[in-house]
TORKOL-4160 file (C-alpha; in steps of 0.2 Angstrom, whole numbers, padded with zeros to 4 digits, m for minus):
294
<pt num="1" X="0869" Y="0023" Z="m0279"/>
<pt num="2" X="0865" Y="0010" Z="m0292"/>
<pt num="3" X="0854" Y="0022" Z="m0302"/>
<pt num="4" X="0868" Y="0034" Z="m0301"/>
<pt num="5" X="0880" Y="0021" Z="m0308"/>
<pt num="6" X="0870" Y="0015" Z="m0322"/>
<pt num="7" X="0866" Y="0033" Z="m0327"/>
<pt num="8" X="0885" Y="0035" Z="m0328"/>
<pt num="9" X="0887" Y="0021" Z="m0339"/>
<pt num="10" X="0873" Y="0026" Z="m0350"/>
<pt num="11" X="0880" Y="0043" Z="m0353"/>
<pt num="12" X="0897" Y="0035" Z="m0359"/>
<pt num="13" X="0886" Y="0027" Z="m0374"/>
<pt num="14" X="0877" Y="0042" Z="m0379"/>
<pt num="15" X="0877" Y="0050" Z="m0396"/>
<pt num="16" X="0880" Y="0069" Z="m0395"/>
<pt num="17" X="0863" Y="0074" Z="m0400"/>
<pt num="18" X="0855" Y="0065" Z="m0385"/>
<pt num="19" X="0868" Y="0068" Z="m0372"/>
<pt num="20" X="0863" Y="0087" Z="m0366"/>
<pt num="21" X="0847" Y="0080" Z="m0359"/>
<pt num="22" X="0853" Y="0065" Z="m0352"/>
<pt num="23" X="0867" Y="0074" Z="m0342"/>
<pt num="24" X="0853" Y="0085" Z="m0335"/>
<pt num="25" X="0844" Y="0070" Z="m0329"/>
<pt num="26" X="0860" Y="0062" Z="m0322"/>
<pt num="27" X="0865" Y="0078" Z="m0312"/>
<pt num="28" X="0847" Y="0079" Z="m0306"/>
<pt num="29" X="0850" Y="0060" Z="m0297"/>
<pt num="30" X="0867" Y="0064" Z="m0292"/>
<pt num="31" X="0864" Y="0080" Z="m0284"/>
<pt num="32" X="0853" Y="0074" Z="m0270"/>
<pt num="33" X="0868" Y="0065" Z="m0263"/>
<pt num="34" X="0882" Y="0077" Z="m0269"/>
<pt num="35" X="0873" Y="0090" Z="m0258"/>
<pt num="36" X="0868" Y="0081" Z="m0244"/>
<pt num="37" X="0877" Y="0086" Z="m0227"/>
<pt num="38" X="0888" Y="0074" Z="m0218"/>
<pt num="39" X="0895" Y="0078" Z="m0201"/>
<pt num="40" X="0915" Y="0082" Z="m0202"/>
<pt num="41" X="0927" Y="0072" Z="m0194"/>
<pt num="42" X="0946" Y="0066" Z="m0190"/>
<pt num="43" X="0948" Y="0053" Z="m0203"/>
<pt num="44" X="0967" Y="0048" Z="m0198"/>
<pt num="45" X="0982" Y="0057" Z="m0192"/>
<pt num="46" X="0981" Y="0075" Z="m0198"/>
<pt num="47" X="0967" Y="0071" Z="m0211"/>
<pt num="48" X="0950" Y="0077" Z="m0209"/>
<pt num="49" X="0934" Y="0073" Z="m0219"/>
<pt num="50" X="0924" Y="0089" Z="m0223"/>
<pt num="51" X="0914" Y="0085" Z="m0238"/>
<pt num="52" X="0896" Y="0080" Z="m0242"/>
<pt num="53" X="0887" Y="0063" Z="m0240"/>
<pt num="54" X="0892" Y="0061" Z="m0259"/>
<pt num="55" X="0908" Y="0071" Z="m0263"/>
<pt num="56" X="0923" Y="0069" Z="m0253"/>
<pt num="57" X="0933" Y="0085" Z="m0248"/>
<pt num="58" X="0948" Y="0084" Z="m0236"/>
<pt num="59" X="0958" Y="0096" Z="m0224"/>
<pt num="60" X="0974" Y="0092" Z="m0219"/>
<pt num="61" X="0981" Y="0101" Z="m0204"/>
<pt num="62" X="1000" Y="0106" Z="m0204"/>
<pt num="63" X="1011" Y="0116" Z="m0193"/>
<pt num="64" X="1010" Y="0131" Z="m0204"/>
<pt num="65" X="0991" Y="0131" Z="m0209"/>
<pt num="66" X="0978" Y="0120" Z="m0218"/>
<pt num="67" X="0979" Y="0111" Z="m0235"/>
<pt num="68" X="0961" Y="0108" Z="m0244"/>
<pt num="69" X="0960" Y="0094" Z="m0255"/>
<pt num="70" X="0946" Y="0099" Z="m0268"/>
<pt num="71" X="0929" Y="0105" Z="m0265"/>
<pt num="72" X="0911" Y="0100" Z="m0270"/>
<pt num="73" X="0898" Y="0107" Z="m0281"/>
<pt num="74" X="0897" Y="0127" Z="m0281"/>
<pt num="75" X="0882" Y="0128" Z="m0270"/>
<pt num="76" X="0891" Y="0116" Z="m0257"/>
<pt num="77" X="0904" Y="0129" Z="m0254"/>
<pt num="78" X="0896" Y="0136" Z="m0238"/>
<pt num="79" X="0892" Y="0119" Z="m0231"/>
<pt num="80" X="0911" Y="0115" Z="m0234"/>
<pt num="81" X="0917" Y="0130" Z="m0225"/>
<pt num="82" X="0905" Y="0126" Z="m0211"/>
<pt num="83" X="0912" Y="0109" Z="m0208"/>
<pt num="84" X="0929" Y="0116" Z="m0207"/>
<pt num="85" X="0924" Y="0128" Z="m0194"/>
<pt num="86" X="0914" Y="0114" Z="m0185"/>
<pt num="87" X="0932" Y="0105" Z="m0182"/>
<pt num="88" X="0938" Y="0121" Z="m0175"/>
<pt num="89" X="0948" Y="0126" Z="m0190"/>
<pt num="90" X="0949" Y="0144" Z="m0198"/>
<pt num="91" X="0945" Y="0145" Z="m0217"/>
<pt num="92" X="0958" Y="0159" Z="m0218"/>
<pt num="93" X="0971" Y="0146" Z="m0212"/>
<pt num="94" X="0969" Y="0138" Z="m0228"/>
<pt num="95" X="0987" Y="0141" Z="m0238"/>
<pt num="96" X="0986" Y="0128" Z="m0251"/>
<pt num="97" X="0972" Y="0120" Z="m0262"/>
<pt num="98" X="0975" Y="0104" Z="m0271"/>
<pt num="99" X="0965" Y="0097" Z="m0285"/>
<pt num="100" X="0962" Y="0079" Z="m0290"/>
<pt num="101" X="0955" Y="0083" Z="m0306"/>
<pt num="102" X="0946" Y="0097" Z="m0315"/>
<pt num="103" X="0927" Y="0092" Z="m0315"/>
<pt num="104" X="0913" Y="0103" Z="m0308"/>
<pt num="105" X="0909" Y="0092" Z="m0293"/>
<pt num="106" X="0927" Y="0094" Z="m0286"/>
<pt num="107" X="0931" Y="0112" Z="m0291"/>
<pt num="108" X="0914" Y="0121" Z="m0288"/>
<pt num="109" X="0921" Y="0132" Z="m0273"/>
<pt num="110" X="0940" Y="0134" Z="m0279"/>
<pt num="111" X="0936" Y="0151" Z="m0285"/>
<pt num="112" X="0927" Y="0157" Z="m0270"/>
<pt num="113" X="0938" Y="0149" Z="m0256"/>
<pt num="114" X="0954" Y="0155" Z="m0267"/>
<pt num="115" X="0948" Y="0173" Z="m0267"/>
<pt num="116" X="0944" Y="0173" Z="m0248"/>
<pt num="117" X="0959" Y="0165" Z="m0242"/>
<pt num="118" X="0972" Y="0168" Z="m0254"/>
<pt num="119" X="0978" Y="0152" Z="m0255"/>
<pt num="120" X="0989" Y="0143" Z="m0268"/>
<pt num="121" X="0981" Y="0133" Z="m0280"/>
<pt num="122" X="0990" Y="0117" Z="m0287"/>
<pt num="123" X="0984" Y="0106" Z="m0299"/>
<pt num="124" X="0991" Y="0093" Z="m0313"/>
<pt num="125" X="0998" Y="0101" Z="m0328"/>
<pt num="126" X="0986" Y="0094" Z="m0341"/>
<pt num="127" X="0971" Y="0100" Z="m0331"/>
<pt num="128" X="0977" Y="0118" Z="m0330"/>
<pt num="129" X="0968" Y="0124" Z="m0345"/>
<pt num="130" X="0952" Y="0116" Z="m0338"/>
<pt num="131" X="0952" Y="0124" Z="m0322"/>
<pt num="132" X="0956" Y="0140" Z="m0329"/>
<pt num="133" X="0943" Y="0139" Z="m0342"/>
<pt num="134" X="0930" Y="0130" Z="m0331"/>
<pt num="135" X="0924" Y="0117" Z="m0344"/>
<pt num="136" X="0924" Y="0099" Z="m0345"/>
<pt num="137" X="0938" Y="0092" Z="m0359"/>
<pt num="138" X="0929" Y="0087" Z="m0376"/>
<pt num="139" X="0912" Y="0096" Z="m0371"/>
<pt num="140" X="0919" Y="0114" Z="m0369"/>
<pt num="141" X="0901" Y="0122" Z="m0374"/>
<pt num="142" X="0890" Y="0111" Z="m0362"/>
<pt num="143" X="0885" Y="0124" Z="m0349"/>
<pt num="144" X="0879" Y="0110" Z="m0337"/>
<pt num="145" X="0896" Y="0104" Z="m0335"/>
<pt num="146" X="0905" Y="0121" Z="m0331"/>
<pt num="147" X="0911" Y="0128" Z="m0316"/>
<pt num="148" X="0918" Y="0144" Z="m0310"/>
<pt num="149" X="0935" Y="0147" Z="m0318"/>
<pt num="150" X="0949" Y="0149" Z="m0306"/>
<pt num="151" X="0968" Y="0153" Z="m0308"/>
<pt num="152" X="0981" Y="0139" Z="m0306"/>
<pt num="153" X="0996" Y="0146" Z="m0297"/>
<pt num="154" X="1007" Y="0129" Z="m0299"/>
<pt num="155" X="1006" Y="0114" Z="m0310"/>
<pt num="156" X="1014" Y="0097" Z="m0304"/>
<pt num="157" X="1018" Y="0080" Z="m0314"/>
<pt num="158" X="1024" Y="0063" Z="m0309"/>
<pt num="159" X="1035" Y="0065" Z="m0293"/>
<pt num="160" X="1033" Y="0083" Z="m0289"/>
<pt num="161" X="1031" Y="0087" Z="m0270"/>
<pt num="162" X="1020" Y="0100" Z="m0261"/>
<pt num="163" X="1026" Y="0104" Z="m0244"/>
<pt num="164" X="1017" Y="0115" Z="m0231"/>
<pt num="165" X="1025" Y="0115" Z="m0212"/>
<pt num="166" X="1028" Y="0098" Z="m0207"/>
<pt num="167" X="1017" Y="0089" Z="m0221"/>
<pt num="168" X="1023" Y="0084" Z="m0237"/>
<pt num="169" X="1012" Y="0077" Z="m0252"/>
<pt num="170" X="1019" Y="0068" Z="m0268"/>
<pt num="171" X="1010" Y="0070" Z="m0284"/>
<pt num="172" X="1006" Y="0055" Z="m0295"/>
<pt num="173" X="1000" Y="0057" Z="m0313"/>
<pt num="174" X="0986" Y="0045" Z="m0316"/>
<pt num="175" X="0976" Y="0052" Z="m0331"/>
<pt num="176" X="0961" Y="0045" Z="m0338"/>
<pt num="177" X="0947" Y="0052" Z="m0329"/>
<pt num="178" X="0954" Y="0069" Z="m0334"/>
<pt num="179" X="0969" Y="0072" Z="m0344"/>
<pt num="180" X="0978" Y="0079" Z="m0328"/>
<pt num="181" X="0971" Y="0067" Z="m0315"/>
<pt num="182" X="0983" Y="0069" Z="m0300"/>
<pt num="183" X="0983" Y="0056" Z="m0285"/>
<pt num="184" X="0991" Y="0063" Z="m0270"/>
<pt num="185" X="1002" Y="0053" Z="m0258"/>
<pt num="186" X="1008" Y="0056" Z="m0240"/>
<pt num="187" X="1012" Y="0048" Z="m0222"/>
<pt num="188" X="1002" Y="0050" Z="m0208"/>
<pt num="189" X="1005" Y="0045" Z="m0190"/>
<pt num="190" X="0992" Y="0031" Z="m0184"/>
<pt num="191" X="0996" Y="0029" Z="m0166"/>
<pt num="192" X="1014" Y="0024" Z="m0166"/>
<pt num="193" X="1013" Y="0017" Z="m0184"/>
<pt num="194" X="1017" Y="0027" Z="m0201"/>
<pt num="195" X="1003" Y="0024" Z="m0214"/>
<pt num="196" X="1004" Y="0028" Z="m0233"/>
<pt num="197" X="0989" Y="0037" Z="m0238"/>
<pt num="198" X="0984" Y="0039" Z="m0257"/>
<pt num="199" X="0970" Y="0052" Z="m0262"/>
<pt num="200" X="0965" Y="0043" Z="m0277"/>
<pt num="201" X="0961" Y="0054" Z="m0291"/>
<pt num="202" X="0947" Y="0044" Z="m0299"/>
<pt num="203" X="0948" Y="0029" Z="m0313"/>
<pt num="204" X="0931" Y="0029" Z="m0318"/>
<pt num="205" X="0924" Y="0031" Z="m0337"/>
<pt num="206" X="0911" Y="0042" Z="m0332"/>
<pt num="207" X="0906" Y="0054" Z="m0344"/>
<pt num="208" X="0922" Y="0051" Z="m0355"/>
<pt num="209" X="0920" Y="0045" Z="m0373"/>
<pt num="210" X="0934" Y="0032" Z="m0376"/>
<pt num="211" X="0931" Y="0029" Z="m0395"/>
<pt num="212" X="0926" Y="0039" Z="m0410"/>
<pt num="213" X="0929" Y="0057" Z="m0405"/>
<pt num="214" X="0937" Y="0054" Z="m0388"/>
<pt num="215" X="0935" Y="0066" Z="m0374"/>
<pt num="216" X="0955" Y="0069" Z="m0377"/>
<pt num="217" X="0968" Y="0061" Z="m0387"/>
<pt num="218" X="0976" Y="0046" Z="m0380"/>
<pt num="219" X="0964" Y="0043" Z="m0366"/>
<pt num="220" X="0963" Y="0024" Z="m0369"/>
<pt num="221" X="0981" Y="0021" Z="m0365"/>
<pt num="222" X="0981" Y="0033" Z="m0350"/>
<pt num="223" X="0967" Y="0023" Z="m0341"/>
<pt num="224" X="0976" Y="0008" Z="m0345"/>
<pt num="225" X="0993" Y="0015" Z="m0338"/>
<pt num="226" X="0984" Y="0022" Z="m0323"/>
<pt num="227" X="0977" Y="0005" Z="m0318"/>
<pt num="228" X="0994" Y="m0003" Z="m0319"/>
<pt num="229" X="1002" Y="0011" Z="m0310"/>
<pt num="230" X="0991" Y="0011" Z="m0294"/>
<pt num="231" X="0990" Y="m0008" Z="m0294"/>
<pt num="232" X="1008" Y="m0009" Z="m0290"/>
<pt num="233" X="1007" Y="0005" Z="m0277"/>
<pt num="234" X="1010" Y="0000" Z="m0258"/>
<pt num="235" X="0996" Y="0010" Z="m0249"/>
<pt num="236" X="0989" Y="0007" Z="m0232"/>
<pt num="237" X="0974" Y="0020" Z="m0233"/>
<pt num="238" X="0964" Y="0022" Z="m0249"/>
<pt num="239" X="0954" Y="0038" Z="m0250"/>
<pt num="240" X="0945" Y="0045" Z="m0266"/>
<pt num="241" X="0935" Y="0059" Z="m0272"/>
<pt num="242" X="0918" Y="0051" Z="m0268"/>
<pt num="243" X="0915" Y="0042" Z="m0253"/>
<pt num="244" X="0909" Y="0026" Z="m0262"/>
<pt num="245" X="0927" Y="0024" Z="m0269"/>
<pt num="246" X="0932" Y="0017" Z="m0251"/>
<pt num="247" X="0916" Y="0014" Z="m0240"/>
<pt num="248" X="0919" Y="0029" Z="m0231"/>
<pt num="249" X="0901" Y="0030" Z="m0223"/>
<pt num="250" X="0903" Y="0012" Z="m0217"/>
<pt num="251" X="0921" Y="0013" Z="m0210"/>
<pt num="252" X="0916" Y="0029" Z="m0201"/>
<pt num="253" X="0902" Y="0020" Z="m0192"/>
<pt num="254" X="0916" Y="0007" Z="m0186"/>
<pt num="255" X="0927" Y="0020" Z="m0178"/>
<pt num="256" X="0928" Y="0017" Z="m0159"/>
<pt num="257" X="0941" Y="0025" Z="m0147"/>
<pt num="258" X="0954" Y="0013" Z="m0144"/>
<pt num="259" X="0951" Y="0001" Z="m0159"/>
<pt num="260" X="0960" Y="0000" Z="m0175"/>
<pt num="261" X="0956" Y="0013" Z="m0188"/>
<pt num="262" X="0945" Y="0004" Z="m0201"/>
<pt num="263" X="0952" Y="0016" Z="m0215"/>
<pt num="264" X="0969" Y="0007" Z="m0213"/>
<pt num="265" X="0966" Y="m0008" Z="m0226"/>
<pt num="266" X="0982" Y="m0012" Z="m0236"/>
<pt num="267" X="0978" Y="m0020" Z="m0252"/>
<pt num="268" X="0960" Y="m0011" Z="m0255"/>
<pt num="269" X="0970" Y="0000" Z="m0268"/>
<pt num="270" X="0975" Y="m0014" Z="m0279"/>
<pt num="271" X="0957" Y="m0022" Z="m0277"/>
<pt num="272" X="0949" Y="m0007" Z="m0282"/>
<pt num="273" X="0960" Y="m0004" Z="m0297"/>
<pt num="274" X="0957" Y="m0021" Z="m0303"/>
<pt num="275" X="0939" Y="m0018" Z="m0303"/>
<pt num="276" X="0941" Y="m0003" Z="m0313"/>
<pt num="277" X="0951" Y="m0010" Z="m0325"/>
<pt num="278" X="0938" Y="m0024" Z="m0329"/>
<pt num="279" X="0924" Y="m0011" Z="m0328"/>
<pt num="280" X="0934" Y="0000" Z="m0341"/>
<pt num="281" X="0936" Y="m0015" Z="m0353"/>
<pt num="282" X="0917" Y="m0017" Z="m0353"/>
<pt num="283" X="0914" Y="0001" Z="m0356"/>
<pt num="284" X="0926" Y="0001" Z="m0370"/>
<pt num="285" X="0918" Y="m0013" Z="m0378"/>
<pt num="286" X="0900" Y="m0006" Z="m0377"/>
<pt num="287" X="0907" Y="0011" Z="m0384"/>
<pt num="288" X="0916" Y="0002" Z="m0398"/>
<pt num="289" X="0901" Y="m0009" Z="m0402"/>
<pt num="290" X="0890" Y="0007" Z="m0402"/>
<pt num="291" X="0901" Y="0016" Z="m0414"/>
<pt num="292" X="0901" Y="0002" Z="m0426"/>
<pt num="293" X="0882" Y="0002" Z="m0427"/>
<pt num="294" X="0882" Y="0020" Z="m0433"/>
């Protein structure tokens, strides 16, 4: 994972001429973990993990069917569907598909699953054009970052609700990582306790350009507003688009019948967001210095 993190940081500093080959190299490193299998499990309450070892995908069971949160790379769609079946669920019961952000590692299976199930796809309003075009913002012609385009049935903004049966999720606009990056909040039962869960969209710089010709206008202000917003949120369970965001594998190994759920960790979101903010400042300084040398 250190190699992967280093590759991501380096990508943010590249000139356009060198970027294409380096993205290929990065994807070659990332794909080994992103497509590796992971056994599905009940994470907390009615939330289940059905993703890979490197990309998080979730199923939320409701009284009127399933909500699918993100997918993974296109070639992992079959694995995701098998993971859903391993839990005793039917893929055909997916009624709603939610998106955190429109990047290929979280959208690759949308078109196939939507076609198969007829589920409604819901995403942040500023990511609609990306999903329907199947491209990365600011790098529309880079085929290494494209994914199967998919029609968005509904867009959401800050505070909008999505309800299926007995379950409601609240959308929080947390742009930066993508223009329409959306974090989803819901309440689950953990024994006799209610727990607030946040599926945090993402806050890393990753492939984004912050200066010069930024990935999209206003990206720096968006990132900073997102960090401030999530630091103030009162969340018991932090989840995210990649397992390393919240130490999924280690927490999964700690799960035991009758023991407290290790995914319940109030304060983890604020700590994580603080670290993201500090790393963002470093990346912004590096990109600014690189630009000034040109």
